[in-house]
Every structure is written in C-alpha cells, then in structure tokens.
C-alpha positions as CSV (number, residue, x, y, z in Angstrom):
1,M,-8.7,-25.2,-3.0
2,L,-8.0,-22.0,-4.7
3,R,-10.6,-21.2,-7.6
4,A,-9.6,-19.4,-10.9
5,V,-10.6,-15.3,-10.8
6,R,-11.8,-13.8,-13.6
7,F,-11.3,-10.2,-14.5
8,P,-14.3,-8.2,-15.7
9,T,-13.8,-6.6,-18.9
10,G,-15.0,-2.9,-19.3
11,S,-18.4,-3.1,-20.2
12,T,-19.2,-5.7,-17.6
13,A,-17.1,-4.2,-14.7
14,S,-19.3,-0.8,-15.6
15,N,-22.6,-3.0,-15.4
16,L,-21.5,-5.0,-12.3
17,V,-20.6,-1.3,-11.0
18,E,-24.2,0.2,-11.8
19,R,-26.0,-3.0,-10.1
20,L,-24.0,-2.7,-7.4
21,A,-24.5,1.4,-7.2
22,A,-28.5,0.1,-7.7
23,A,-28.3,-2.0,-4.7
24,G,-26.7,1.1,-2.6
25,L,-23.8,-0.9,-2.1
26,V,-21.3,1.5,-3.6
27,E,-21.1,5.2,-5.2
28,R,-20.1,6.3,-7.9
29,R,-17.9,9.9,-7.8
30,A,-17.1,11.0,-11.4
31,D,-13.2,12.5,-12.1
32,A,-12.2,15.6,-13.8
33,D,-11.4,13.2,-16.4
34,R,-14.1,11.6,-17.2
35,R,-12.9,8.3,-18.4
36,I,-12.0,7.6,-14.2
37,A,-14.8,6.7,-12.0
38,H,-14.1,6.2,-8.3
39,I,-16.0,3.7,-6.3
40,Y,-16.7,3.8,-3.1
41,L,-18.6,1.2,-0.8
42,T,-21.2,2.7,1.1
43,R,-22.0,2.2,4.5
44,R,-24.7,-0.4,3.5
45,G,-21.9,-2.2,1.1
46,C,-19.2,-2.2,4.1
47,L,-21.6,-4.3,5.8
48,A,-22.6,-6.6,3.5
49,L,-18.8,-7.6,2.6
50,Q,-18.2,-8.0,6.2
51,R,-20.9,-10.5,6.1
52,A,-19.9,-12.2,2.7
53,L,-16.5,-12.4,4.2
54,A,-17.2,-14.0,7.7
55,P,-17.1,-17.8,6.6
56,Q,-13.4,-17.4,4.8
57,R,-12.2,-15.5,7.5
58,G,-12.9,-17.9,9.8
59,V,-11.6,-20.8,7.3
60,L,-8.3,-18.7,6.9
61,L,-7.9,-18.3,10.7
62,E,-8.6,-22.3,11.5
63,G,-6.1,-23.1,8.7
64,L,-3.5,-20.6,9.5
65,A,-3.7,-21.8,13.6
66,R,-2.5,-25.3,12.1
67,V,0.8,-23.5,10.6
68,P,3.8,-23.7,12.5
69,S,5.3,-20.9,14.1
70,L,8.6,-20.9,12.0
71,A,6.3,-21.4,8.6
72,L,4.0,-18.4,9.8
73,A,7.0,-15.9,11.0
74,R,8.7,-17.2,7.4
75,L,4.8,-16.3,5.6
76,H,4.5,-13.2,7.7
77,D,8.2,-11.9,6.1
78,D,7.7,-12.9,2.3
79,L,4.0,-11.6,2.6
80,G,5.4,-8.2,3.4
81,T,8.2,-8.4,0.9
82,L,5.1,-9.1,-1.6
83,L,2.7,-6.2,-0.6
84,V,5.6,-3.2,0.1
C-alpha cells in the first residue's frame, strides 16, 4: 500500500533541516545566492538513513521476488525511461 507524501512548505522544510542539523544528521552549506542552501547528509545521517530504510528494502525485495521475470524486465525498461 502506498502512503500519501506530504511536501513541506518553505518554513516547514527549514525547521526540519534545522532539527536534522542540530541532531548531527545533515550539514548545511551556504551558496553565493543566499536564497539557496545545500544540504548534505553527515556520516551519522547516512547510517541513520540506512537503518531506517532496511526494513522497507527487505519488503521490496520480497515483493519483487514474486514478480514474474517478464514483468520485472518490463518494469526495468519502464523505470529506465522514467528516470532518464
């Protein structure tokens, strides 16, 4: 089942980044254009992300294992078209 994704407003995103930075999960780097901020995962953030995604990765792999080969090939081709 897919869940709805909520996209944060600018102020909500800024607050989220501030909390993540305070927790040491991301690093904010300024741009010459002060309206732009570059956000990078720290090593701690990468580890937290890997731990958070591990259960979903297992569910996805289990589901894909049940998909017939021809359907997987079609999915691969379709995703390649989408992501290019």
